[in-house]
C-alpha positions in Angstrom: 11.3 3.7 -11.7 8.0 5.6 -11.8 7.3 8.2 -9.1 4.7 10.6 -8.8 5.6 13.9 -6.9 2.9 15.2 -4.9 4.7 18.1 -3.4 5.7 19.5 -0.1 9.4 20.1 1.4 11.8 18.4 3.9 11.0 15.0 5.4 10.8 12.5 2.5 7.2 10.7 2.7 6.8 7.8 0.4 3.4 6.3 -0.3 3.2 2.5 -1.4 0.0 1.6 -3.0 -1.8 -1.9 -2.9 -2.2 -4.7 -5.3 -3.8 -3.4 -8.6 -3.3 0.1 -7.6 -0.8 2.8 -8.6 0.7 6.0 -6.9 -2.1 8.2 -8.0 -4.7 6.3 -5.9 -3.0 8.3 -2.9 -3.9 11.7 -4.2 -6.6 12.8 -1.6 -4.2 11.5 1.3 -1.2 13.4 -0.4 -3.2 16.7 0.0 -2.9 16.8 3.6 0.5 15.0 4.0 2.5 17.7 2.2 2.3 19.6 5.5 4.5 17.1 7.0 7.4 16.8 4.2 7.9 16.1 0.4 5.4 13.4 -0.7 6.1 11.0 -3.4 4.3 7.9 -4.6 6.0 5.0 -6.4 4.1 2.8 -8.9 5.3 -0.7 -8.2 6.5 -3.1 -10.9 4.0 -4.3 -12.8 1.6 -1.4 -11.8 0.9 2.1 -13.3 4.0 3.2 -15.2 6.3 0.8 -13.4 8.6 -1.7 -14.9 6.3 -4.4 -16.5 8.7 -7.1 -15.9 9.4 -9.4 -12.5 10.8 -11.3 -10.8 7.4 -10.7 -8.7 8.9 -11.3 -5.4 8.7 -9.3 -2.1 12.7 -9.1 -2.1 12.4 -7.4 -5.6 9.7 -5.0 -4.7 11.8 -3.9 -1.6 14.8 -3.3 -3.7 12.8 -1.0 -6.1 11.5 1.0 -2.9 15.2 1.0 -1.4 16.3 2.3 -4.8 14.1 5.4 -4.4 15.0 6.0 -1.0 18.6 6.1 -1.9 17.8 9.2 -3.7 17.0 11.1 -0.8 19.3 12.8 1.7 17.6 11.6 4.9 15.7 8.4 5.9 11.9 8.6 4.6 8.7 7.7 6.3 7.1 4.9 4.5 3.2 4.8 4.1 1.9 1.5 2.6 -1.6 0.3 1.8 -2.1 -3.4 1.8 0.7 -4.8 -0.6 2.5 -1.5 0.1 2.5 -1.9 3.6 4.1 -5.2 3.4 6.7 -3.9 1.2 7.0 -0.7 3.5 7.8 -2.9 6.8 10.2 -5.3 4.8 11.9 -2.3 3.5 12.3 -1.0 7.1 13.8 -4.4 8.2 16.2 -4.9 5.6 17.3 -1.2 4.8 17.0 0.3 8.5 19.1 2.9 7.5 16.8 4.3 4.9 13.6 4.2 6.8 12.6 6.7 9.7 9.1 5.5 10.3 6.3 3.0 8.7 2.7 3.1 8.7 0.8 -0.1 7.4 -2.6 -0.1 6.4 -4.4 -3.5 6.5 -2.1 -6.2 5.7 -1.2 -9.4 7.7 2.1 -11.2 7.8 1.1 -14.8 7.4 -1.6 -15.7 4.8 -0.4 -19.1 4.1 -2.9 -21.6 2.6 -4.8 -18.8 0.9 -4.9 -18.9 -2.7 -5.8 -16.6 -5.6 -8.4 -19.1 -7.3 -11.1 -17.4 -5.3 -10.2 -14.1 -6.9 -10.4 -15.3 -10.4 -13.9 -15.8 -10.6 -14.7 -12.4 -9.3 -12.3 -10.5 -11.4 -13.8 -12.5 -14.4 -17.4 -11.1 -13.8 -16.1 -7.8 -14.2 -17.6 -6.1 -17.2 -14.4 -5.2 -18.8 -14.0 -3.0 -20.7 -15.7 -0.6 -18.6 -17.6 1.8 -20.6 -16.5 5.2 -19.1 -15.0 6.3 -15.9 -18.6 6.7 -14.4 -19.2 3.1 -15.3 -16.1 2.2 -13.1 -17.3 4.3 -10.0 -20.8 2.8 -10.5 -19.7 -0.7 -10.6 -17.3 -0.5 -7.6 -19.5 1.8 -5.5 -17.7 2.9 -2.3 -14.3 2.2 -3.8 -15.3 3.7 -7.1 -12.9 6.6 -7.0 -10.1 4.3 -6.0 -10.7 2.1 -9.1 -10.7 5.0 -11.5 -7.1 5.4 -10.9 -6.5 1.7 -11.8 -7.7 1.8 -15.1 -6.4 3.0 -18.5 -8.6 4.0 -21.5 -8.0 1.9 -24.8 -10.0 2.0 -28.1 -12.9 -0.1 -26.8 -13.1 1.4 -23.2 -11.3 1.2 -19.9 -9.2 -1.8 -18.7 -7.0 -2.5 -15.9 -3.7 -1.1 -16.0 -1.9 -3.9 -14.4 -2.2 -7.3 -15.9 -4.2 -9.9 -13.8 -1.9 -12.7 -14.5 1.0 -10.6 -12.9 -1.2 -9.8 -10.1 -2.1 -13.4 -9.4 1.6 -14.4 -9.3 2.4 -11.5 -6.8 -0.6 -12.6 -4.6 0.4 -16.3 -4.9 3.5 -15.7 -2.9 1.6 -14.3 0.1 -0.2 -17.7 0.3 3.1 -19.8 0.3 5.3 -17.8 2.8 4.9 -15.8 6.0 6.6 -12.4 6.8 7.1 -12.4 10.6 10.9 -12.3 10.3 10.8 -9.1 8.4 8.3 -7.7 11.2 10.9 -8.8 13.8 13.5 -6.9 12.2 11.7 -3.5 12.2 13.5 -1.1 14.7 11.8 2.3 13.9 8.4 3.2 14.8 5.4 1.4 13.3 1.8 2.2 13.0 -0.4 -0.4 11.8 -4.0 0.5 10.8 -6.5 -2.2 10.7 -9.9 -2.1 9.1 -12.7 -3.3 11.4 -14.1 -5.2 8.5 -10.8 -6.6 7.4 -10.5 -10.0 5.4 -7.0 -10.2 7.0 -6.5 -13.2 9.5 -7.8 -12.2 12.9 -5.1 -10.9 15.4 -2.3 -10.8 13.1 -2.1 -7.0 12.7 -2.1 -6.5 16.4 0.6 -8.9 16.7 2.6 -7.4 14.2 2.5 -3.9 16.1 3.3 -5.7 19.3 6.5 -7.3 17.9 8.0 -3.8 17.2 9.4 -1.9 20.4 7.7 1.2 19.0 4.8 -0.3 17.2 1.3 1.1 17.6 -2.2 -0.4 16.3 -5.4 1.2 16.0 -8.8 -0.5 14.4 -10.9 1.9 12.2 -14.5 1.2 12.9 -16.9 1.0 9.6 -13.9 0.8 7.4 -13.1 -1.9 4.9 -9.8 -2.8 3.3 -9.1 0.6 1.7 -9.4 2.3 5.1 -8.1 5.8 3.7 -11.1 5.9 1.2 -13.7 4.2 3.5 -12.8 6.4 6.7 -10.7 9.1 5.6 -11.1 11.5 8.5 -10.3 8.7 11.2 -7.3 7.4 8.9 -6.0 11.0 8.8 -6.3 11.5 12.4 -4.4 8.3 13.3 -1.6 9.0 10.8 -1.3 12.7 11.8 -1.1 11.8 15.4 1.8 9.2 14.7 3.6 11.4 12.4 3.7 14.4 15.0 5.3 12.2 17.5 7.7 10.7 15.2 8.9 14.1 13.7 9.1 16.0 16.9 11.7 13.4 18.2 
């Protein structure tokens, strides 16, 4: 298990990154989250310094998260982006005693029928190896800072830290199954933050929140999939309002 400790004290707050990412992509968010508790980020298996072996199933990722949560002396707040959001609500459903609240950023429960084939051409077009971190930032534009945390330097330049074939296998599961049953099992407060420019199926994120008794849904205008980078102030405002209410109970 690979964990990044961002600091803070008290309430455990665990950050779960998206596909291709790593815990350190959360650095800017962690800087203001520490006022709410002890903030840590987990490198998912196949990412960052996490284990490089499968199985690449949602259930395995959930058990990895639960293993970290068991090291705390109280239930944690889970904050997840994309893949990490799925793992967050699935953990809350299957290990309710370990989770106090959940924040999901731009992830839908049912993407059946979608395939990773369309991604392959796009990823193959990337100029890998990148010549420098500046090259990474230039190529990815508005998400350049995010992707600088997703690459590792080798002798010939910068490569993705995660293995693409592992990523394809992880994402392929999302195209074969739905995750509404996990959503229906969430009993703690849940905040769903949807990007206005989301690529997720329409309406599902609002429904995800509506299926949870203490569920809330917000749409962030002008934001793409990485909401916390695209619209950091709006994202922060939504999360801080949610956490303030949850932690006051």
